[in-house]
C-alpha angles and dihedrals in degrees: 000000000000098000134077133198113242133172087267094051132261118346131176117245089237090058094050108026089157094050108033097080098051089042092050093045093047090049090049092049089049089051092242102109107136102173112143 
């Protein structure tokens, strides 16, 4: 955990505090959440 997949690649949640949650949620909804 601690990273999320965005359209620009993997970013840490600290780097994109304003974008990590929608990206993570969108990825989860798409069935593509790969946080481990």
